[in-house]
C-alpha positions in Angstrom: 104.9 112.9 91.9 101.8 110.8 90.8 101.1 109.2 87.9 97.3 109.2 88.6 95.8 111.9 85.7 94.2 115.2 87.5 90.8 113.9 86.5 91.5 111.0 88.7 92.0 112.9 91.8 88.6 114.3 91.8 87.1 111.0 91.6 88.3 107.4 92.6 90.9 106.6 90.7 91.3 102.8 89.0 94.4 100.9 89.5 95.5 97.7 87.8 98.1 95.7 89.0 99.9 93.1 86.9 101.6 90.2 88.5 100.6 86.7 87.0 102.4 84.5 88.8 104.4 82.5 90.0 103.8 82.0 93.7 106.4 83.2 95.3 106.2 86.8 92.9 102.8 87.1 93.9 103.4 86.8 97.3 106.2 89.3 97.6 104.1 91.7 95.7 101.3 91.6 98.1 103.1 94.5 100.1 102.6 96.8 97.5 99.8 96.2 96.8 98.7 96.6 100.9 101.0 100.1 100.2 98.7 101.0 97.2 95.5 100.5 98.9 96.7 102.6 102.3 98.9 105.6 100.1 95.2 105.9 98.0 92.3 104.6 100.1 89.5 105.3 97.9 90.9 103.7 94.7 89.6 100.8 93.1 92.3 98.0 92.6 92.1 95.3 90.4 95.2 92.5 90.0 95.3 90.6 87.2 97.0 86.9 87.6 97.4 84.0 86.2 94.0 81.5 87.4 96.5 78.9 88.8 97.3 81.3 91.9 93.7 83.2 91.9 93.6 81.3 95.4 96.2 83.5 97.1 94.3 86.8 96.4 90.8 85.3 97.7 89.4 87.5 100.3 92.2 89.7 100.1 90.8 92.7 101.5 93.1 95.0 99.8 92.0 94.1 96.6 88.6 95.2 94.9 88.4 92.7 91.6 91.0 90.2 90.7 91.1 89.6 86.9 91.7 85.9 86.2 93.7 85.2 83.2 94.5 81.5 81.7 97.2 82.5 79.6 97.7 79.1 78.2 93.9 79.2 77.0 94.2 82.6 75.6 94.8 81.2 71.8 92.9 77.6 72.4 90.0 77.7 70.4 88.5 75.1 72.8 88.6 77.0 76.0 85.5 78.9 77.3 85.1 82.1 75.7 85.8 84.2 79.0 89.3 82.7 79.0 90.5 83.9 75.6 92.1 87.1 74.8 89.2 89.0 73.6 87.3 88.3 76.6 89.9 88.7 79.2 90.7 92.1 77.7 87.3 93.0 77.5 87.0 92.8 81.1 90.1 94.5 81.9 89.0 97.7 79.3 85.3 97.9 81.1 87.4 99.1 84.0 88.9 102.1 82.2 91.8 102.1 84.2 93.9 105.4 85.1 97.1 103.3 85.8 98.3 99.9 85.2 101.5 98.8 87.1 103.6 95.8 85.6 105.0 94.1 88.6 106.4 91.3 87.0 108.7 93.3 84.0 108.1 90.3 81.4 107.1 90.8 78.0 103.8 88.6 78.5 102.8 90.9 81.6 104.0 94.5 80.0 101.7 93.3 76.8 98.9 92.3 79.3 99.5 95.9 81.3 99.4 97.6 77.9 96.2 95.9 76.5 94.2 97.0 79.5 94.2 100.7 77.6 95.0 102.1 80.8 95.7 105.7 80.4 99.2 105.5 82.0 101.1 102.1 82.2 104.3 102.1 84.1 106.9 99.4 85.2 110.7 99.5 87.0 113.3 100.5 84.4 114.7 98.3 81.9 117.8 98.1 84.0 115.9 96.1 86.3 114.0 93.5 84.3 114.8 90.0 83.8 113.7 90.9 80.1 114.3 94.4 79.4 112.0 94.9 76.1 109.1 94.7 78.4 110.0 98.5 79.2 109.4 99.5 75.8 105.5 99.0 76.7 105.7 101.4 79.4 104.7 104.9 79.1 106.9 105.6 82.7 109.9 103.5 83.6 110.9 104.0 87.4 114.0 103.6 88.6 114.9 102.6 92.2 118.3 101.7 94.1 116.4 98.9 96.4 118.0 95.2 96.2 115.4 93.3 97.5 112.3 92.8 94.8 109.8 93.3 97.8 111.0 96.9 98.1 111.5 97.6 94.3 107.8 96.8 94.1 107.0 98.6 96.8 109.2 102.0 95.6 107.1 101.0 92.3 104.1 101.7 93.5 104.7 104.7 96.2 106.5 106.5 93.0 103.6 105.9 90.7 101.4 107.2 92.9 103.0 109.7 95.0 102.3 108.3 98.6 104.5 107.0 101.5 104.7 103.1 101.9 103.5 101.8 105.0 106.8 101.2 107.8 106.6 97.6 107.4 106.0 95.1 105.0 102.2 93.9 105.0 101.2 90.6 103.7 97.3 89.3 103.5 97.0 85.8 102.9 94.0 83.5 103.1 93.5 81.1 106.0 94.1 77.9 104.2 92.4 74.7 105.2 94.3 71.3 106.8 94.8 68.3 105.3 94.0 65.3 107.3 96.8 63.1 108.7 99.2 65.9 109.5 101.3 64.9 112.6 100.6 67.0 115.7 104.4 68.6 115.9 106.3 68.7 112.3 108.7 70.5 110.2 107.7 71.5 106.5 109.3 71.5 103.7 109.1 71.4 99.5 112.0 70.3 98.0 110.8 71.3 94.5 112.2 74.7 92.9 111.6 76.5 89.7 114.6 74.8 88.7 117.4 71.9 89.4 119.8 74.6 90.4 117.9 75.8 93.4 117.0 72.4 94.5 119.0 70.9 97.5 119.9 67.3 96.8 117.4 64.8 97.6 119.9 62.6 99.9 120.3 65.6 102.2 116.5 65.8 103.4 116.3 62.2 104.0 119.5 62.5 106.3 117.8 65.4 108.2 114.8 64.0 108.4 116.5 60.6 110.3 118.3 63.3 112.7 114.9 65.0 113.5 113.1 62.1 114.4 115.8 59.7 116.1 116.9 63.0 118.3 113.5 64.8 118.7 110.5 62.3 117.1 109.8 65.6 115.0 108.7 64.2 111.4 109.5 65.9 107.8 106.8 66.6 106.4 107.4 66.8 102.7 104.7 68.8 100.3 104.4 68.6 96.7 101.4 69.0 94.4 99.1 66.8 93.8 100.4 63.6 91.7 103.8 65.1 92.3 104.4 62.7 95.1 107.7 60.7 93.4 110.2 63.1 95.3 108.6 63.2 98.5 108.7 59.3 98.4 111.9 59.1 97.5 113.2 60.9 100.5 110.5 58.9 102.9 112.3 55.7 101.5 115.8 56.5 102.1 114.8 57.7 106.0 114.1 55.9 109.1 110.5 54.6 109.1 108.1 57.2 110.5 110.7 59.9 109.8 109.0 61.4 106.6 105.4 61.8 105.4 104.4 63.0 102.1 102.0 65.5 101.7 100.4 66.0 98.2 98.4 69.5 98.9 96.4 71.9 97.2 97.4 75.9 97.4 94.8 76.1 100.3 96.1 73.0 102.2 99.8 74.3 101.7 98.7 77.4 103.3 96.9 75.7 106.3 100.3 73.3 106.6 102.7 76.4 106.7 100.5 78.2 109.6 100.3 74.8 111.1 104.3 73.9 111.1 106.8 74.2 114.2 109.0 75.6 111.4 110.1 75.5 107.8 113.2 74.6 105.7 113.0 75.6 102.3 115.2 76.8 99.0 114.2 79.6 96.9 110.8 78.7 95.9 107.2 79.8 96.7 106.8 77.7 99.6 109.7 79.2 101.0 108.0 82.8 100.5 104.9 82.0 102.0 106.6 80.8 105.0 108.6 84.0 105.4 105.3 85.9 104.9 103.6 84.0 107.3 106.8 84.6 110.0 107.1 81.1 110.3 110.6 80.1 111.8 113.0 78.1 110.0 116.2 77.6 107.6 116.3 78.9 103.9 119.3 77.2 101.8 120.3 79.3 99.0 122.8 79.1 96.3 123.0 80.3 92.9 120.3 83.2 93.5 121.0 86.1 95.9 119.3 86.1 98.7 119.7 89.7 99.2 117.2 90.0 96.0 115.2 87.2 96.4 115.7 86.1 99.9 112.5 85.3 102.8 111.5 88.5 104.0 111.5 89.7 107.7 113.6 87.6 110.4 112.1 84.6 111.4 114.3 82.6 108.8 118.2 81.7 109.1 119.6 82.0 105.7 122.3 80.2 104.4 124.4 80.8 101.2 128.1 80.2 100.8 130.5 82.7 100.7 131.9 82.0 97.6 128.4 81.1 95.9 128.3 82.5 92.5 125.0 84.4 91.2 123.5 83.1 88.4 119.7 82.9 87.2 120.7 79.7 84.6 117.9 77.3 84.9 120.1 74.0 84.9 119.0 70.9 86.2 121.2 69.5 88.7 121.6 71.4 92.1 124.2 73.5 92.1 127.7 73.1 93.6 126.6 75.9 96.1 123.5 73.9 97.4 125.8 70.7 97.6 128.2 72.5 99.8 125.2 72.6 102.8 125.3 69.2 104.5 122.3 68.0 106.5 124.2 68.5 109.6 124.7 72.0 109.0 121.2 72.6 108.1 120.1 70.7 111.4 121.8 72.5 113.8 120.2 75.9 112.3 117.1 73.9 112.4 117.5 73.1 116.1 118.3 76.6 117.2 115.4 77.9 115.7 112.9 75.3 117.0 114.2 76.0 120.4 113.9 80.0 120.1 110.3 79.3 119.8 109.3 76.7 122.3 
């Protein structure tokens, strides 16, 4: 089956991928776009993305054009003309897309796909969407039995264009840059997550850092966005001197630090999915979200989740009991095993 019109089979087809954000979701969409490039090699592929995450797509050879949208500026009369809804829509419509693939499944992403005036708009079946009403804006709804979101996106791309996916998921990411002051050898972590229930308690990071430092002289580098150092500083202040380094970084610097890290400790967040895509060794701590659906790709990570953890996507503020179930000692043991496996 292919949703590309017959005329497009005689000339290079034009495909729009809509995945606006966030960081981890964009990374988990990369394999589907790599499949598109190899399945329809002559296609012109554009990606509509929120401008905050444009850097993740820099230099990506699977994409011909990045359409950067500042969604918060669309209706802001003080924004630049090319950032408002009219300018962004004109840029998309000039491409005369044959097919728009909504890889996000939200009403806002479906609206962007529909507004592109693509000949066909496709997305996953409503039963697989976080916002099922988004499917009302699709011309075609595709069902898949795949559990993990990466596999769902890959099957959506394959079924919409009629090609067979690559044998392995492929992630193309920028090389990044290194911020000065990083230790020679370190474990990297990002203690923030999209909402509090997915976070590991702050004090556990300090306890983990103390063991790493006292027994191996390996510091824990706590990454954060510039201006968001409060949590990293609190973890540092509760640990032995030298055990924790705060690492306020740009997106490019996070990528560079992740490539350099000896190992990574993470929760269900963008930095963890970045580390998995780069095949960095480490430990992933999961609680309310299901790693079978949202977990790190590949086998470089040890995934910890309590057997009795309840799956819920409610955005509560405090770490869930299933995240509190994992002690610093338990994470330390799994982390050292990963470090030893690559030494």
